[in-house]
C-alpha positions in Angstrom: -334.5 -157.9 -134.7 -331.7 -156.8 -136.9 -328.9 -159.2 -137.9 -325.4 -158.1 -136.9 -322.1 -158.9 -138.4 -318.6 -158.5 -136.9 -315.1 -158.6 -138.3 -312.1 -160.0 -136.4 -308.6 -160.8 -137.7 -309.6 -160.0 -141.3 -312.6 -162.4 -141.3 -316.3 -161.5 -141.4 -318.7 -163.4 -139.2 -322.5 -163.4 -138.8 -325.3 -162.9 -138.8 -325.7 -163.0 -135.1 -328.2 -161.3 -132.7 -327.3 -158.1 -130.8 -327.4 -160.0 -127.5 -324.8 -162.6 -128.8 -322.6 -159.8 -130.1 -322.8 -158.0 -126.8 -321.8 -161.2 -125.1 -318.7 -161.5 -127.3 -317.7 -157.9 -126.5 -318.3 -158.5 -122.8 -316.3 -161.7 -122.5 -313.3 -160.2 -124.3 -313.7 -162.2 -127.5 -314.0 -159.0 -129.4 -312.2 -155.7 -128.8 -314.7 -152.8 -128.7 -312.0 -150.3 -129.8 -310.6 -152.4 -132.6 -313.0 -155.0 -133.9 -315.7 -153.8 -136.3 -319.4 -154.4 -136.3 -322.2 -153.7 -138.9 -325.9 -154.0 -139.3 -328.3 -153.0 -142.1 -329.1 -149.6 -140.5 -325.5 -148.5 -140.6 -323.8 -146.9 -143.6 -320.3 -148.3 -142.7 -318.5 -150.7 -140.5 -317.4 -149.2 -137.2 -315.6 -150.2 -134.0 -318.1 -151.5 -131.6 -317.3 -148.8 -129.1 -318.6 -146.2 -131.6 -321.9 -147.9 -132.0 -324.6 -146.6 -129.5 -325.9 -150.1 -128.9 -322.6 -151.2 -127.5 -320.9 -148.0 -126.4 -322.4 -147.9 -122.9 -322.9 -150.4 -120.1 -326.7 -150.1 -120.3 -326.6 -151.3 -123.9 -325.1 -154.6 -122.8 -327.8 -156.9 -121.5 -325.1 -159.2 -120.0 -323.3 -156.5 -118.0 -323.0 -156.6 -114.2 -322.5 -153.8 -111.7 -318.8 -154.8 -111.4 -318.2 -154.9 -115.1 -316.4 -152.1 -117.0 -316.8 -150.8 -120.5 -314.3 -149.2 -122.8 -315.5 -145.7 -123.7 -316.3 -144.8 -127.3 -313.4 -144.1 -129.6 -313.7 -140.5 -130.9 -315.3 -140.3 -134.3 -318.6 -140.0 -136.1 -320.6 -142.8 -137.6 -320.5 -142.8 -141.4 -317.5 -140.5 -141.8 -314.4 -141.3 -143.6 -312.2 -144.0 -142.0 -309.2 -142.9 -140.1 -305.9 -144.5 -140.6 -304.9 -147.0 -137.9 -301.7 -146.5 -135.9 -298.8 -148.1 -137.9 -298.3 -151.7 -137.0 -301.5 -152.0 -134.9 -303.3 -154.4 -137.2 -300.6 -156.8 -138.7 -301.5 -157.9 -142.2 -302.7 -161.4 -143.0 -300.7 -162.6 -146.0 -303.1 -165.2 -147.2 -306.1 -162.8 -146.8 -304.2 -160.3 -149.0 -303.6 -162.9 -151.6 -307.1 -164.2 -151.5 -308.5 -160.6 -151.8 -306.2 -160.1 -154.8 -307.6 -163.2 -156.4 -311.2 -162.2 -155.7 -310.8 -158.7 -157.2 -309.0 -160.1 -160.2 -311.9 -162.5 -160.9 -314.5 -159.8 -160.5 -312.7 -157.3 -162.8 -310.7 -159.6 -165.1 -312.0 -158.2 -168.4 -311.1 -154.6 -167.6 -307.8 -155.6 -166.0 -306.8 -157.6 -169.1 -307.7 -154.6 -171.4 -305.6 -152.2 -169.3 -302.8 -154.7 -169.4 -302.9 -155.0 -173.2 -302.8 -151.3 -173.6 -299.9 -151.0 -171.1 -297.9 -153.6 -173.0 -298.7 -152.2 -176.4 -297.6 -148.7 -175.4 -294.4 -150.0 -173.9 -293.6 -152.1 -177.0 -294.4 -149.2 -179.4 -292.3 -146.6 -177.6 -289.5 -149.2 -177.3 -289.6 -149.8 -181.0 -289.5 -146.1 -181.9 -286.5 -145.5 -179.6 -284.8 -148.6 -181.1 -285.4 -147.2 -184.6 -283.9 -143.9 -183.6 -280.8 -145.7 -182.2 -280.4 -147.5 -185.5 -280.9 -144.4 -187.6 -278.4 -142.4 -185.5 -275.9 -145.3 -185.1 -276.3 -145.1 -181.3 -275.8 -148.1 -179.1 -274.2 -150.2 -181.8 -271.6 -152.8 -180.7 -269.1 -154.6 -182.8 -268.1 -158.2 -182.0 -265.2 -159.8 -183.8 -265.3 -163.5 -184.5 -262.2 -165.4 -185.8 -262.8 -168.2 -188.2 -259.9 -170.7 -187.8 -260.6 -172.6 -191.0 -260.4 -169.6 -193.2 -258.1 -167.4 -191.2 -260.4 -164.5 -191.5 -262.0 -162.3 -188.8 -265.6 -161.3 -189.2 -267.4 -158.4 -187.6 -270.9 -158.7 -186.2 -272.9 -155.7 -185.4 -275.8 -155.6 -182.9 -277.8 -152.9 -181.0 -277.4 -152.8 -177.2 -279.4 -149.6 -176.8 -278.2 -146.1 -176.2 -278.4 -144.2 -172.9 -281.3 -142.2 -174.5 -283.1 -145.4 -175.2 -282.6 -146.6 -171.7 -283.7 -143.4 -170.1 -286.8 -143.1 -172.3 -288.0 -146.5 -171.5 -287.4 -146.0 -167.8 -289.3 -142.7 -167.7 -292.2 -144.4 -169.6 -292.2 -147.3 -167.2 -292.5 -145.0 -164.2 -295.2 -142.9 -165.9 -297.3 -145.9 -166.7 -296.7 -147.4 -163.3 -298.1 -144.3 -161.6 -301.3 -144.6 -163.6 -301.5 -148.4 -163.0 -301.1 -147.7 -159.2 -304.0 -145.3 -159.3 -306.2 -147.9 -161.0 -305.3 -150.6 -158.5 -305.8 -148.3 -155.5 -309.2 -147.4 -156.8 -310.1 -151.0 -157.5 -309.1 -152.2 -154.1 -311.0 -149.3 -152.5 -314.2 -149.9 -154.5 -313.9 -146.7 -156.4 -314.4 -146.2 -160.1 -311.4 -146.8 -162.4 -310.9 -146.4 -166.1 -308.3 -146.8 -168.8 -307.8 -143.1 -168.9 -306.4 -143.2 -165.4 -303.3 -145.0 -166.9 -302.3 -141.5 -168.2 -303.6 -139.3 -165.4 -300.7 -139.1 -162.9 -298.3 -137.1 -165.0 -298.0 -134.3 -162.5 -296.4 -136.8 -160.0 -293.8 -138.0 -162.5 -290.9 -135.9 -161.3 -291.2 -136.8 -157.6 -291.7 -140.4 -158.7 -288.5 -140.4 -160.7 -286.6 -138.8 -157.8 -287.9 -141.4 -155.3 -287.3 -144.2 -157.7 -283.6 -143.2 -158.1 -283.1 -142.8 -154.4 -284.9 -146.1 -153.6 -282.9 -148.0 -156.2 -279.6 -146.7 -154.9 -280.5 -147.6 -151.3 -281.7 -151.1 -152.2 -278.8 -151.7 -154.7 -276.3 -150.7 -152.1 -278.0 -152.9 -149.5 -277.9 -155.9 -151.8 -274.2 -155.4 -152.2 -273.9 -155.6 -148.4 -274.7 -159.3 -148.0 -278.2 -159.1 -149.6 -280.2 -159.0 -146.4 -279.9 -155.2 -145.9 -281.2 -154.7 -149.4 -284.2 -156.9 -148.9 -284.9 -155.1 -145.6 -284.7 -151.7 -147.3 -286.9 -152.8 -150.2 -289.6 -153.9 -147.9 -289.4 -150.9 -145.6 -289.5 -148.3 -148.3 -291.3 -150.3 -151.0 -294.7 -148.5 -150.8 -293.1 -145.1 -151.8 -294.8 -145.1 -155.2 -298.2 -145.9 -153.8 -297.7 -143.1 -151.3 -296.9 -140.6 -154.1 -300.0 -141.5 -156.0 -302.3 -142.0 -153.0 -301.1 -139.1 -150.8 -299.4 -136.8 -153.4 -296.2 -136.9 -151.3 -292.8 -135.7 -152.4 -289.6 -137.7 -152.7 -288.5 -137.9 -149.0 -292.0 -137.7 -147.6 -293.1 -140.8 -149.6 -290.1 -142.8 -148.3 -290.8 -141.7 -144.8 -294.5 -142.6 -145.1 -293.6 -146.1 -146.3 -291.1 -146.5 -143.5 -293.7 -145.7 -140.9 -296.5 -147.6 -142.6 -294.6 -150.9 -142.7 -293.8 -150.8 -138.9 -294.1 -154.3 -137.3 -295.0 -155.8 -140.7 -291.8 -156.2 -142.6 -291.5 -160.0 -142.0 -295.1 -160.4 -143.2 -294.3 -158.4 -146.3 -291.3 -160.6 -146.9 -293.6 -163.6 -146.8 -296.0 -161.8 -149.1 -293.2 -161.2 -151.6 -292.3 -164.9 -151.6 -295.9 -165.8 -152.1 -296.4 -163.4 -155.0 -293.1 -164.7 -156.6 -294.6 -168.2 -156.4 -297.8 -167.0 -158.0 -295.9 -165.4 -160.9 -293.8 -168.6 -161.3 -296.9 -170.7 -161.4 -298.3 -168.4 -164.1 -295.1 -168.9 -166.1 -295.4 -172.6 -165.9 -298.9 -172.5 -167.3 -297.3 -171.8 -170.8 -297.0 -168.2 -169.7 -300.7 -167.7 -170.4 -301.2 -167.9 -166.7 -299.3 -164.7 -166.3 -302.4 -162.8 -167.6 -304.0 -163.9 -164.4 -301.1 -164.2 -162.0 -299.7 -160.7 -162.5 -303.0 -158.9 -161.6 -303.4 -161.2 -158.5 -299.9 -160.5 -157.3 -300.2 -156.8 -158.0 -303.5 -156.4 -156.2 -302.3 -158.5 -153.3 -299.7 -155.8 -152.6 -302.2 -153.0 -153.0 -304.5 -154.8 -150.5 -301.5 -155.0 -148.1 -300.9 -151.3 -148.5 -304.5 -150.5 -147.7 -304.5 -152.9 -144.8 -301.5 -151.1 -143.3 -303.5 -147.9 -143.6 -307.0 -149.0 -142.5 -306.6 -152.5 -141.0 -308.3 -155.7 -142.1 -311.3 -153.7 -143.4 -309.2 -153.4 -146.6 -309.8 -157.0 -147.4 -313.6 -157.1 -146.7 -316.8 -156.4 -148.4 -320.1 -155.3 -146.9 -322.0 -158.4 -145.8 -323.9 -160.0 -148.6 -322.4 -157.7 -151.3 -319.3 -157.3 -153.4 -318.9 -153.7 -152.3 -315.6 -153.1 -150.5 -315.9 -151.7 -147.0 -313.4 -149.0 -148.0 -315.7 -147.7 -150.8 -317.6 -145.5 -148.3 -314.8 -144.6 -146.0 -311.4 -144.2 -147.7 -310.3 -140.6 -147.5 -307.1 -141.4 -149.3 -308.6 -141.6 -152.7 
């Protein structure tokens, strides 16, 4: 007899017998259309209603003539996972954070190397742009200080950065963030990722710049209006960059996608933002060395939340007895 596993509310359970699993479905503990089941003969997790052993009344040894059974959900076993209706499977904040921690531990060496390269490129380009400012005399500010004892005024010169310096650094930050987003999406989905991906999303740079400008204006204006509207807009549209990378969407399409995706989950996302801020602060308290660990955990927690909003709690699960994410064999978005 094969062992069966089931997933409910983001948690894997099992092994159990087929009869016990059928009983859970029959008494309403599990939802055949929503909760997932898996056994070793299956390639992927599926809603119980799609599994032949549980999709008909005759497959349930505990059924009675008066009992009813939910018909199978359209779909084929083993095919790519479909996105869930927005808001139908609310995210579990702690499960997202724990998943971010687990993935960081598993891949820390590669994540650290990518982070070092990211930081080195940012510093190098910033230094070059700063040197150009100095050579051209751009961004130079004079500050006069009066010395009362001598009666003389002294001029102090320092660089504040030119508009070109600012724009260059912002474009670089957006470019690298697109690549980093691709890496984290693949990591969460159990797909291959590499350092080269950090530089592989250049074709999406222009829509990302446009969406970033529009998003910043919306959130900035909202923050001026008593702060709360800005926080709401930030949470509602915050997945625009992931949508650009993941779905190759344009400026407005990415914002609309994020708005739809976050339906019924904005309060949970606010709690997640507070939790990830706490994680970052904890890393800073650990002599800042902890940031090497805290930043990846926080970043991956948000990507897990993004995938959860797309595919439900499967985004935070591995196949039973393995470290292979459930999404690795079913995510059509990558």
